[in-house]
N, C-alpha and C positions, 0 to 999 in steps of 0.2 A: 504494500500500500504506500502511496506517495505521502511524504511528510507534509504536514500542514493541510490547510483546507483546499488549496487549489483555486480559491476564489480570487477574483481581481477587484481591487478597491478603486472606485472612480468617484471623484467629487461631483456633486450635482447641485443644481440651483432650482430644483422643483420638488418640493416635499410631496407633491401628489404622486410621485414615483414610488414612494415607500409603501410596500404591501401591507395592508391592514393586519394580516395575521401576525406579522412580525411585531407590530405594536401591541396586539392583543396578548402575546405571550410574555410581555414584560411583567416582572414582579417587583414591587407591588404594582398592581394594575393601574394603567393610565385611566383616570376617572372618567374622562370624556374624550374619546378618540376623535370624534367629529370636530370638537372644539380645537383639539391640537392641530388637525389638518387646516381648519379655518384660520387659526392664528398664524400658522406658518405660511399659509398662502397669502394672507393680507400683509404680513410683515415682509415677506420675500419680494413683494413688489417694490420695496424701497431699496435703493442701491446701498444705503448705509447698513441694511440688514446683513448683506453679504460681507461687509468689512469686519464683522465680529462674530458671525455665525458660519459654521462650516458643516455641511451635511454631505455624506458620501455613502455610496452603496457598495455592497459586495455582490458580484455577479459571477455566475458559473460560466463554463466555456460556451454555453448557448446564449449568453447574455441575459439570463433570467436572474432577477434580483433575489438573492438568498439572505441578505442581511443589510444592516445600515448602522451608521453612527452619526450622532449630532453633537457638535462641540460649540461652545460659546467662549469668546475671548473677552475678559475684563481688561479693557485697555489701560485702566488706572493701576491695577495691581499686577498686570501682566500674567494673570493666571488663566490658563485654558482649562475649561471644565467640560467633561464629557457628560452630557445629560442622558443620552440613551445609546446603548449598544445592544443590538439584537441580531441573532443569526438563526436561520432555520435549524431545527433540531438535528437534521441530517449532518450538519457541519459542526455541531457542538462537541467539545472535548477532542477536537482535532487540531488544536493550536491557534484557535481564533483569538485568544487573549494575548498571546505573543505577537500575533500579526497586528492586532489593534494597538498594542503598546508601541510597536515600531511605527505605525502610521501616526500615532499621537506624538511621538518624539520628532518625527519629520515635520509635522505641522507646527510643533513648538518652535523649531528652528526657523521655519518660513515666516511665522508671525511675530517672532521675538518674544515668545512667552518664557517666563522664568520657571513656571510650574505647570503641572497637569494634575487636575483633581477629578475625582468622581465619587459618587455615593454608591454603595453596593450592599447587598444583603449577603454577599459571599466574599468577604475580605480574604480568606485563606487562598481562594483561587487566584486572586490578583497578587497576593504575596508570592505565590509560586513562580510568577513571571517577573518578579523584581520590583513591584510596587511596595510601598511601605505605608503604614498607618500614619495619618496626619496627627499633628498635635491638636488640631481643631476637631471638635465633636459636632456632628450635625444635630441640631435641636429643631423641634417643631411644635406648632400650636395648631390644634384643630378646632373648628367651630362646630 
């Protein structure tokens, strides 16, 4: 078996390309997927949106989208944050985290980011590919 996923990562500027099932499988669940699509569609019509947001897809050899990532750059702190990473179950546990980390590192260099952050329910999986726990703790307030 070939090492890695064999998927090709391509930046895109159309969130409508993101397959719904990839968003539906994210845990914790995205509360309103239609709203996510609408917000990304509205925001992406602005040229400034693409100066701080970076969306890319993972496609197979037939150009079928099998995954995606969404990053945002905070231009003040120079922190690149990965909001979402999702890949088809067929490609999970085949090196996608290492591939995503390498893409994140490349994007950091391109945009001049000092750090890359993400929130996860699976920190040990990310630690295995070289990420470390931040000194910051994510806090939340629900209504």
